[in-house]
C-alpha positions in Angstrom: 67.5 -110.0 21.0 69.4 -113.1 22.3 73.0 -113.1 21.5 75.3 -116.0 21.6 78.3 -115.0 23.8 80.7 -116.5 21.3 79.5 -114.0 18.7 81.1 -110.6 18.3 79.0 -107.5 18.7 78.0 -105.7 15.5 78.8 -102.0 15.0 77.7 -99.6 12.3 79.9 -99.3 9.3 80.2 -95.9 7.6 78.4 -95.8 4.3 81.5 -94.1 2.7 83.7 -97.1 1.7 86.7 -94.8 1.6 86.4 -94.6 5.4 86.3 -98.4 6.0 89.3 -99.5 8.1 88.5 -103.1 7.2 86.7 -104.1 4.0 84.3 -107.0 4.1 84.2 -106.7 0.3 87.7 -107.3 -1.0 88.1 -106.9 -4.8 90.4 -108.8 -7.1 93.2 -106.6 -8.5 93.4 -106.5 -12.3 95.1 -104.2 -14.8 92.9 -102.6 -17.3 94.6 -101.6 -20.5 93.1 -99.0 -22.9 94.1 -96.8 -25.7 93.0 -93.3 -26.6 92.0 -92.2 -30.2 95.7 -91.7 -31.0 96.4 -95.4 -30.0 98.5 -94.3 -26.9 98.2 -97.1 -24.4 97.3 -96.7 -20.7 97.4 -99.3 -17.9 95.7 -98.8 -14.6 95.0 -101.1 -11.6 91.3 -101.7 -10.7 89.7 -103.8 -8.0 86.0 -103.1 -8.4 85.4 -105.9 -10.9 82.9 -108.7 -11.5 81.4 -110.9 -14.1 77.8 -109.7 -14.5 76.4 -112.1 -17.2 77.3 -115.4 -18.7 75.5 -115.3 -22.1 76.7 -113.0 -23.5 79.8 -113.0 -21.3 79.8 -109.5 -19.7 82.3 -108.2 -17.3 82.1 -104.9 -15.4 84.5 -102.7 -13.4 84.3 -99.5 -11.5 86.4 -96.4 -12.1 86.5 -92.6 -11.5 85.2 -90.7 -14.5 88.4 -88.5 -14.4 90.7 -91.5 -14.9 92.2 -92.1 -18.3 90.8 -95.6 -18.2 87.2 -94.3 -18.2 88.0 -91.5 -20.7 89.7 -94.0 -23.1 86.9 -96.6 -22.9 84.2 -94.0 -23.5 86.2 -92.7 -26.4 87.3 -96.0 -28.1 84.7 -98.5 -26.8 87.4 -101.2 -26.1 89.5 -102.4 -23.1 91.4 -105.4 -21.9 91.2 -106.9 -18.4 94.6 -108.3 -17.6 94.9 -110.6 -14.5 98.3 -110.3 -12.7 99.6 -112.8 -10.2 101.1 -111.9 -6.8 104.6 -112.1 -8.4 103.8 -108.7 -10.0 102.5 -106.9 -6.9 105.2 -104.2 -6.7 104.8 -103.4 -10.4 101.0 -103.4 -10.2 101.1 -101.1 -7.2 103.4 -98.6 -9.0 100.9 -98.4 -11.9 98.5 -96.8 -9.5 100.9 -94.2 -8.3 101.1 -92.2 -11.5 100.0 -92.1 -15.1 101.3 -95.0 -17.2 100.5 -94.2 -20.7 103.8 -95.0 -22.3 105.1 -98.4 -23.3 108.7 -97.5 -22.2 107.5 -96.5 -18.7 105.5 -99.8 -18.5 108.6 -101.7 -19.6 110.5 -100.3 -16.7 107.9 -101.7 -14.4 108.4 -105.1 -15.9 105.4 -105.1 -18.2 105.5 -106.0 -21.9 102.6 -104.7 -24.0 101.6 -107.2 -26.8 98.9 -106.8 -29.4 95.6 -108.2 -28.5 93.7 -110.6 -30.8 90.5 -108.6 -31.4 90.7 -105.1 -29.9 93.1 -102.2 -30.2 94.2 -101.9 -26.5 97.2 -104.1 -25.8 97.4 -107.1 -23.4 100.1 -107.4 -20.8 102.3 -110.4 -21.5 103.3 -111.0 -17.9 99.7 -111.4 -16.7 98.2 -114.8 -16.4 94.8 -114.2 -18.1 93.4 -111.6 -20.5 89.8 -110.6 -21.3 89.4 -108.5 -24.5 86.2 -106.5 -24.3 84.0 -104.1 -26.3 82.0 -101.5 -24.5 78.4 -102.5 -23.8 77.1 -99.8 -21.5 77.8 -97.8 -18.3 76.1 -96.6 -15.2 77.2 -93.4 -13.5 77.2 -92.4 -9.8 78.5 -88.9 -9.2 82.2 -89.0 -10.2 82.2 -92.8 -10.5 81.3 -95.0 -13.4 80.7 -98.7 -13.7 81.7 -99.9 -17.2 80.2 -103.0 -18.7 82.0 -104.8 -21.6 81.1 -107.9 -23.6 84.1 -110.3 -23.8 85.0 -110.9 -27.4 88.2 -113.0 -26.7 89.7 -114.6 -23.6 93.0 -116.3 -23.0 94.8 -117.8 -20.0 98.3 -119.3 -19.4 98.2 -123.0 -20.3 99.6 -123.9 -16.9 96.5 -122.4 -15.2 94.5 -125.3 -16.8 96.7 -128.2 -15.5 96.3 -130.2 -12.4 93.7 -130.1 -9.6 91.7 -127.0 -8.9 93.9 -126.2 -5.9 97.0 -126.4 -8.1 95.4 -124.2 -10.8 94.5 -121.4 -8.4 97.9 -121.6 -6.7 99.4 -121.0 -10.1 97.2 -118.0 -10.8 98.0 -116.4 -7.4 95.3 -113.7 -7.7 95.5 -110.6 -5.5 92.7 -108.9 -3.7 92.7 -105.2 -2.6 91.7 -104.8 1.0 92.2 -101.3 2.3 95.0 -98.9 3.3 97.6 -100.1 0.7 97.0 -103.7 1.8 96.3 -106.7 -0.4 95.6 -110.4 0.2 95.9 -113.6 -1.7 94.1 -116.9 -1.6 95.2 -118.8 1.6 93.8 -122.2 1.8 91.9 -123.5 -1.3 89.1 -125.8 -0.1 86.2 -127.7 -1.6 82.9 -128.0 0.1 81.9 -131.4 1.5 78.5 -131.1 -0.1 
């Protein structure tokens, strides 16, 4: 094999993502809100998330089956994907440190739970966008589950729709989970020349 001297050598990456010191697959950090049968809310950060279909609009996220998020979605068949901005990073991180299934605990973190438009789980007022979803299906892999939900309502801060695309994304300030308690944000926002 001929190698360009300016190119870095490739090394094998462990197939266990938990052991990656650097992730080439950063995931956007969102807060998933759910409720149990008793309507007790729970909020948890997730970063394995993606749109998976446009028509119908389906979004999916990964989770551990032992988490309240998975248990609540499988029990009630509804959830809300809330999109926080970097301004909320400390509060978002703290939601992952312990169970947050009480509105007063969430309020101490700076989050206000507000009624959603079409589903029982609340939305988080301080987040910049919200996707209300109903359970579509799931796929399980050992202790992990990928949950698919059809979006039934979506909302976004009005300011995220104003100005150039660069200005709109700078307003959203999305965060991406890297590894080892590290996150990143959008640096330069560029358009292709094509």
